[in-house]
N, C-alpha and C positions, 0 to 999 in steps of 0.2 A: 517553569516552562509548561505550557498547557498543550494537551493533545486532544483530538476528537476521536472517540471510540465508537465505531459504527459496526454493528453485527452484520453477518453475512446475509441476513434477511432484509436488510435495509436498502431499498432502492437498488442502485447499480452495484452495490457490494454483494448482491445475490448473484453468484457466478454461474447460475444455471445448473447447479449440481456438480460443478467441477470439483475434483479432488483438491484438498488443501496442498499448498506448496510446502516443501520440506524445509526450505530456508527462507528467511525474510528477503523481500525484494523492495528496493527503493524505486518508486515510480515518479517521474518528474516531467512536468509540462512547462518548458521554459519559453515564455513569450517575450516579446520585445520590451515590454514595460513591467510585466509581473510574472512571477514564477509560482506555480503550485506544485506541491510535492506531497506524496502519501507513502506510508509504509504498509506493505501487505504482509501480514503475519497469518499464515494458514489461509483462511478465507476472510479475515477481518481487515478492513481498511481503516487506517488511522492517519488523518490529515496532520501534516507538520505545520506548526504555527511559528511565525516570526516572533521571537521572544521580546523584541522591542516594540511590537505593535499588537501582539496577541491575535493577529489575523492569519488566516490560512493563505495569504497572498503576500509573497516576498517580492519587494521591488527588485527587478533584475539589474542590480547596481552594486558597485564596489567603491570603497573609499580607501585611498592609500594614505595612511597616517604617518609614514616614515619608518615604522617598525614592522608593518604588515598590512593586511587588507581586512577591512570591515565589509560586511555584506548586508544586503537587505535593508530593513528600515533604519538600522544603525548607520549604514552608509549614507542614506538620504539625509538624516538629521545632521550628521557632521558635514555633509556637503553643502548645507545652507550657509555654513560659516566659511568654508574653503571650497568653492565650486570647482577650482582648477584641479583638485585632488579627487573629484568624483567622476566616475565613468559609468554611464548608463547604457541601456539598450545593447547589452553585451552580445546577444546572438548575431547582431548585424556585423560585428567585426570578424566573426569566425571565418568567413569565406574570403577575406581580403588578403591573407598571408602577410600582413604588415604589422609592425609593432605599433602600439597606441600609447598615448601619454596619460598618466594619472599620477599626480603628485610630483615628486622629485625625479622620477625615472620613467622609462618606457617599459611596456610589458607585452608579452605575446598574448593574443586574444584568448588562447586556450588556458593560459595561466589564470586570467581573471574569471573565466567561466568555471575553471576547476576549483577556484577558491570558494565560489558559491556552492558548488556541488559538494565540496568537502564539509562545509558547515551543515548542509542537509544530511550528509551521511553520518556526521557526528551525532546529530539529534536522533537519527534513526537508530543508531547503535545504543544510545541511552535508553530509548523506549524498548528495543528488542532485548537488551541486556546480553548481547552477543554480537560478534562481528557481522557487518553488512557489506558484502562485496559484490552482490548481484543487483543490477539496475535495469529498468526499462525506461528509455528516454523517448519522448515523442519528437518527431521531426516533421518539417513541412512535406507534404506529398510531393513526389517527383524528385526528392533528394536521392540521386543515384549513387552507386558505389564509388564513382570517380569524383563526386562533388567535393570540393575542398571544405565546404561547410560541414559536411558529414565527417570528414577526417578530423576537422578541428574539434567537433563535439566528442568524438571517441577519444582524442588525445586529452581533452579536458577531464573526461571520466577517468582515464588512467591516472592522471595527476591527483585525482580525488581518492584514489585507492579502490576504485570500482573496477574489478578485473573481469567480470562477466557482464557484458552489456548487450541488450537487445534494443533495436530501434523499431519504432512503430509510427506510421503515418498519422498525423494529427486527425484528419477526417475520419479514419477508420476507428481511432480511439473514441471519438465523439459518438459514433453510431453504437459502439459497444456499451456506452453508458446507458443506452435505452434498456438493456437487459431483455429478458423474455417478455417483459410487460409491454414492449413496444408494439407487439401485434404484427410485426412485419414478417414476411415469408421469404423463402429462398428465391432469389432473382429480383426482388423488389428494388427499386431505385430510390435513394434518399439524397436530397439536396442539403448539404451541411452549410449553414449560414453562420459563419464564425465572425462576430463583431468584437474584435479585441480592443486593446488600449489604443494603438496607433495604426492598426491595419485592419483590413477586412479580407477574408478569404471565403470564396465559394468553392465547393467541391461536390462532385457527383459521385456517389458511392453505390455500388451494387452489393446487396446483402447476399451472403452465402448461406443463410439459414442458421437456425439455432445450433449452438454447440460447435460451430466451425471457427469463429473468431478470426477469420482471415478474409474479410470483405475486400472488394476491388475498388480502387479509385480510378474512375473513367475519365476524369478531367478536373482541373482546378485552375483558379485564377486569383491573384492577390492584388489588392489596391493599397498603396501607402497613403497616409493622411486621411484615412476614412474609418477611424475607430471611435470608440466612446469618448476618449480624451478629446478628440477633435470636435465632437458634438457638444461636449460639456464646455470646451473652450469657446465655441461660437455662442452658446447660450449665456455664458458668463460675460462675454464681451457685449452682447445685446443688452443684458440687464444692467451692466455698468454704464452703458451709453444712456440707458433710460433713467439712471440715477436710483435704481432700486436699492432699498435699505440692505446693507450687508454686502453689496457688490459695487460700491462706489469707488473703492480704492484702485490703484494701478494693478495691472495683471502681474502675477508672479512669473518669474523667469525659470527656465530649466524644465526638463522633462517631468520632474515631480514637483514643480513649483506650485501648482494650484492645490487647494485644500483637499481635493479628492484623494490625494496620495499621502495625507497625514492621518486619515481616519483609520481606526483599528479594524473596521469591517471592509476594508478595500475600497472605500469611496461611496458605498451605497447611501450612507446618511447624507453625503454632500449631493448626490444625484437627487435624492428626495427633496432636499432644500431647493435645488435648482428648479425642479418640477413644480414645487409649490409656489415659488416666487414668480415663475413665468406663466403658470397655468398650463393645463394639459394641451389646449389648442395651440397656444403660442409656442410651447416647447416642440410640439409636433411640426409646426411650421418651420422652426429653426432647423430641426433634424432632417426635414424632408430632402434637402439638397444632398446630404450624405447618404440617406437611405435610398434615394433614387439611384445614386451611383452604385450602391451595393446591389440593388435589384437588377440594374443593367448588367452588372458583372455576372450575376446568376444566370440571366438570360443568355449571355455570351457563352458561358460554360455549357449550357444545354444545347445551344445552337452548334457549337464546335463538336459536341459529342453526337449531334444529329438525334436529339431526344426531344420529343414534344412534351410540353409541360404536363399534359394529361397522362403521360406514362409514368410520371414521378409519383410514388406512393405518398411521400411526405417530405416536408421541409423541416429541418431540425435546427432551431436557433440555439447557439451556444456562445460562450464568451461573455464579456462584461455586459453586452446589451441583450443577451439571450432571454432575460426575464422581463425586459422593459415592455410595458403595455403599448408604448408608442411604436416600438420595433415590431411587436407581434401584430398590431393593427395594420401597419404598413405592409408587412409581409402578406397578410391575408388579402388585402385589397389589391396589391400590385401583381403578385404572382399567381393567385388563384389556386394554390396548391395547399392541401390540408397541412396544418401546422401540428407537429408532434412535440409536445413539451417534454423536457427531461428535468429531473430533480436537480436543483442547483446547477444551472447552465454554466456558471462561472467555473465550476470544477468538473464539468462533464468530461473533458479530455483526460485529465489525470485519473479520474475514477474509471473511465473506460480502459485506460492503460493497466489498471489493477486487474480488471476482468481478463484482459489479454494475458497478463502474467500468469494467471492460474492455468489457462489453457496451454501456455508455452511450456509449462512444466510437464505436460503430457505429450508434447510433440517429440516423436522419436523417429529415427531413420535406421533402416537395416542396411547392411552392406549390399552393394549391387555387384553382381557377377556379369561377365560378358554375356551378351545375348547369343542365342543359338546361331552358329555359323560364323561368329565373330572371334577373332584371335587377337589378344593384346600383345604388343611388342614392347620389350624393354631390353636395355643393354647395360652391361657393366662398364662403368666409366672410371678411368684412372683418377685416383684421388677422391672418387665417390661422387663427384659433381662436375658440372660444367655449364656453359651457356650455349644454347642452340643458335647457331649463326646462319644456317641455311637449311631450307627444306627443298630437296631436289624433285620430289614426286608429290603432287598435291592430291587432295581428296578426290576420289572418283577415278583416278588414273591407275592403270595396271603396271606391274613391275615384274622383272624376272629374277630368278635366283642369282644372288651375288650382286644385284644392282645397288648402286649408291642411293640411299633414301634421304640422308641428312648428314650434316657436319656439326660437330660440337667442339667448342674450345674449352679445354680442361684447365685447372688452376695454374699449371706451369706455362700456359700460353700456347701449347701445341694444339693442333687440330686433329680430331679423330673422326674417321669415316664410319657412319652407321650404315651397314649393308644388310640386305635381306637374306635370310637363310633358306627361303623358298619363294617361288613365284606366287603372285596373288594380286589383289586390288585394294587400294587404301579406302577404307570406309570413312575414317575421321581422324584428324590430328587433334591431340589434346595438349599441345604445347605450341606456342608461337615463337617466331624468331625473336631473339634477345631475352627469352625467358630463361631463368636458371632452372636446370634440371638435375636430377640426382639418380644414382644407381638404383634400379628397381622401379623408377617411375614408369607409369604406363603412358608412353609417349604417343602412340598411335594405335588404331585398330585396323586390321585388315580382314578382308572377307575370306571365308573358308566354307567347306561343305557344299561346294558347287556340284550339282548332279553331273556325273560323267556322261560323255556323249554315248548315246545308245543305251544308257542304263535305265532310262525312264525316270519318272518323278515319284519319290516315295509318298505313301499316303500321308495326309496331314496328321501331325501328332496332336493337334489341338484346334479347337474351333470356338470362337466366342462371338456373341451377338450383343453389341452395345446399343442402347437407345441414345443416340447422340443428338438428335434434332427432333423438333415437334412436327416437321414436315420432311419432304424428301431430302435425302443427302445428295448433293450435287457436285461435290468435290472432295477428294481425299488425297493425302500425301504423307509420306514418312519423312522424318528428320534424317539427316545424313548418317547419324550414329544409330539409327533404328530404335531410339528410346522413346520417341514421341510420335503421335499421329495427329495430323491436322485434318479437320473436317469442316465443310461448309454446307449450308442447306438452303432450301426454299423458304425456311423460316427467317431468312435474312440475318443469320448469325454465323460466326466462325468460332471454332474452339480448338485448343491444343490439349491433347490428352496424354497423360503419363502412362505408357504401356506397362510399367512395372507395378504401379499402384492402382490404376484405373481412375485416378483423380483428374479433374479438369485443372490444368495449369494456368490457362489464360483464355479469355474469350472477348468478343466484341460484337456489336450489332452494326449491320450495314442497312442500306436503303432498299435493296432488292435481292433476288436470288444470287447466291454466291456462284461464280463461274470458275474460279481458280484458287488453289491454295498451294503455296510453295514455301520451302525452308531455305534459309541461308546456309551455305556449306561451312561457314567459319564462325558464326555467332548465333546465340539463342534467339533467332528472329524467325517469325512466320508471317508471310504476307498473304492477303486475300483480296479478291476483286469481285465486284458485283455487276449485275446487268445494267444498273443505273449509272455506271461510270465511277463508282466509289472504290476507294482503296484504303486498307488499314494494315499497319504493320504492328505485330505484337511481339513484345519481349517476354518469352515464356519462362525466363528465369526470374525477372522482376515482376512478372505476372501483370503487365500493364501495356496499353497501347503506346507506341513511341512515334507514330507518324500516321497522318490521315490526309487523304486527297479525295476531292469530289468532282474533278473536272475532266475525267478521262472519257474516252468513247464508251458506248454501252457494250458491256461484255468484254471479251478478250482474255488473254492469258498473262501470266507473270513468270519471270525467271530471274534468279540471281546469277551474276557472273561466278566463274569458278573460284575466284579469290574473295568472293563476298563483298567486293568493293562497290558494286553497282546493282541496282534493282531496275529491271527493264519491264515496262508495260507494253505488251504486244497488241497491235491493232486487231480488232475482231476478225478482219478478213485475212489475218496472218501475213500480210504483205509488207509489214514494217513495224515500227514501234511508236506508241503514243508519246511516251516520255521515258527518260532515264534519270535516276537519282543517285547521287553519291551517298552511300549508306552511313558514312561517318558524320555527315552534317545534314543529310536529307535535303540538300540543295539540288534543285533540278538542273541537269546538264543542259548547256546551250548547244545549238547546232554546231558551233565552231569548236566545241571541246574535243571532237573526234574527227580525225581525217578519214577514217574508214570505220568499219565495224569494230567495236571495242573487243579487245582480246578477252577470251574466257567466257563469252556468251555462248551457251550451247545451241548452235543452230540445228535445224531439223531438215529443212529442204531449201534448195536454191531455186529461185525462179529463173526461167530461161531468158527473161528480158534483161537480166543483169542489173536491174534497178535496186533490188534489195534482197534480203534473205529472211526467211521465216525464223523467228527467234522463239519458237514455242517448243515445249516438251512434246514428245510424240503422243502423249495421252490426249492432247487437245487438237490434233490435226483434223481438219474438217473432212467429212466424208464426200468424196467426189462422185458425182452421179454417173459420169461416163468416162471411165478409164480402165481398160483391161488388157492393154498391150504391154507385156513384160519387157520387150525390147526398148520401148520408149522410156520406161522407168529405169532401165539399165543405163541409158545415156544420161538421164537426169542424175542418177547416182554417181556416175563417173564425174560429171561436172561438180557435184557436191564434194567428192573426195579431192578433186584437183584444187578447189578453192579453199577448203577448210583444213585439209591435211590432218594434223595432229589434233585439231579441235573437233574432229568429226564425232557425231553421236549416231546411234541407231536411228535410221529414218524409216518411218512406217507410212505407207500410202494405202488407204482403204478404198475399196470399191464395193458395190453391192454383193459381189460374188467371191472376191478374193482379196487377200492382203499381200502387199509386196514389202519386203524388208531389205534394207541395204545399210552399209556403214557399220554393221555389227561384226563383220569379219572382212578380210581383204580379198576374198575370192568370189565376188559376184553377188547376185540378188537371190533372195529366197522367196518362194511363192507358197503361201499358206492358204488352204481352201476353207477359210472362215467366211460364212455367209451372214449378211444382214448385221454386220458389226456396228454397234453404236458407240463403243468406247474401247480403248485398249491401253495397256501399259506393258513396258518391257524392261528387262534387266539383263545387261550384257554380262554382269558378274555371275549371275545365276544361269544364264543361257535360257531364260524363260520369256515367253510372251503370253500375256493374259488378255482375253477378249470377253465381251459380254454382248448379248443381243436379247431383244424382248422375248420373254417366256422360254429362254434357252439356258439360263444359269450362267455360270462363269466357266470359261474353257481355258485350259493352260496348254501351250504349245512349246515345242523345243525349238530354240533358235539354231541348233546344230543342223537339223535336217528337216524341220517343218512338221515333224510328227505330232499328232494329238497325244498329249500325255495324260490328261485327266479332265473330267467335267465335274465341277463342284456345284451341287444344287443350292439354291437360295429360296427364301420364302416369298420374295417379291422381285420385281424387275430390278436388276442392277443398273445403275445410272453412271457410275464412275468407278475407277479401279486405281490401285497403286501397289507396287511391289517394293519392299524394303531394299535399300541399296545393296545389301549383301545377299539378297534373294531368300532370306529366311522367313519372310512373312508376306502375305497377300491380303489386301483389304479391299472390300467392295462396299460402296454406298448404295443403299436400296431406297426405293420410292416410298417405303413405309416409315422412313425416318431412322432406320437402324443401320449400323455399320457392322459388317461381318468381317472377322479377322481370322485367318488361318495361319498356323505355323506349318511351314512347308518342309523343313529339314528333319532328318531322322533324330537329331539331337534335341533333347528337351530344352526349353527356354527358361533358364533359371531366373532371368531378369524380370519375368512376368509373374504376377501374383497368381497363386493357384486358383483363387476365386474368379479370375478372369480367363485364364487358359487352363482348363482341366481336360486332360486327354479324353477324347471320344465322348465329350459331353457338350451339350448346347447350353451356354450360359447367356441369359439375358439380364443385363445390369444397367443401371443408370448411374454411371460414375459421378 
């Protein structure tokens, strides 16, 4: 059995100075027709070769011989005699949840894939001379946690004895194969052009800079029947029709029928023979149909991501066609984007996976403690566990001491009531209905450390300045649990930042200045909208966009319903909504889907004509030029309370000389003497209202009695504000591209890194 030994200084095996892994890692790129695998030992990459073909390309096939399963080249050779016992293109079966036939019996798809992985693992253990139980498997981009294909691949890995498995998106692995020699910088866009055996995939990847190894996939698209096997088949058919010597016979049947898949080098010799027989010009003409489809696929990915070709730093050709002069020439001519070559494009994905495995060994996470002002709630359950069957109080709502918060069914079938030991407000739930929960689980977080009425506001215990955008920061928002901050800017970008680490968790580019950022109360989603009518929704847990819309009105606000089931785009004039989407499918709601205003949308102000309600957060309510009669506003507030009742939110109305606040308490309207206000944010949980005005800094007021609590100086004009749901932090976006974050409570914030929030110091960082 032969193996290839490549030192760490050889091409992509140079892991950029990463420390050697302590245990061997099996890295696998399983394609539809061929599988490539490598063993990472320390920082050395050793390609695994198929013992029946001596090539580092294993056919993704199994053969059931009645006593067991053969894999790879051995399976293909036996399958020529008994094709009914051969099963190929194994990954395609994983997501179908149905048994497949091979030989005398049917098999689960993960059994067949697991058999191939087991043989790869056995060879890896022979080379390593010790057990190999850790693997890094590449998967198509966009394969989410709930994808049955992903579950099938993990099940196959377990069957193969691989107990510790990491998954990596194939386009990200391909870009990692460039190594530091790629010359790309943090933020550069790379278009991965993956021409495989039977499919073509285009993916747009944003580089995260050297040493990060966690690039973002901004978009991808796959075409079936558009791979090198299809091009070779068309060329073979053309030559056969022309009576070319050596190609006159009938076409071979089956996915590995043609000679390309009997060559020890993975078919390169056969491709060379095809090219020589047809001539470069004729072969290019034959391939043009497929390559034009591939190029159109690339253009569609860029168009969907709203990225002009001129903004793409490089196109990276990988896969079986990655090194073909015909493919490279077509790329250069059609897309007009610089082509960046990678050593051995056929093995780029698996070699990039090895690079990632080195960095994965260094990825650590420290325990996270509750944020300042947050109190975790847990209960002792009879039998130690149960199922959450009902949540009586949802996130954002207040509760009293002794109030019923939830019900749990314990193992004997009885229901137990989970009640509050003190009053407060729920910041976030960490368990959903039907989830299994255990004694000691942190089921929900409630707010605490609210400033007492008349006590004033304590001095901020920390202040940080982050450079979040290249131009002015135009929108800020905290996540419901206070762990993340969303920012949008005039540089046409939106980002989600981890307040504990200072790292950027997710980001996207839009077509114009960002006007609004908001978070889902139930899922790790952040939505942003721009002046050009664009909308993007980011999953900051998966670190990728999940929904894009481009046909809204210019500007306007966004809001999720209380249960997170709907996302509402508010019209720019705040008199209605542009569109409503169901967040489980991102299907747009039709006018007939709602008889009235959907429950759970936080309204801000009722219009007296009764036609519709404003569905905006108070932060984005427009400044009215002429309105200073408190009595009129009181009547408006009364109508507001009558119509919305329990769904009421604090309502803020700004005039040039004064702010009116209603809905934050049941006993009337509060008048605050804030002049020239351009933006404001409020928190009922903390009893705080924050305002900003040109050259006046940020001012914090009490919602108890309207008193001025504190003025916080800033280095430039503040354009937008946000207060964390529990009132523990305040954020301001400035016109110089920085975001200032204050910790407002007396308690330290253990969930925030010292390098970000250090007491009484001004920190400027670029997370």
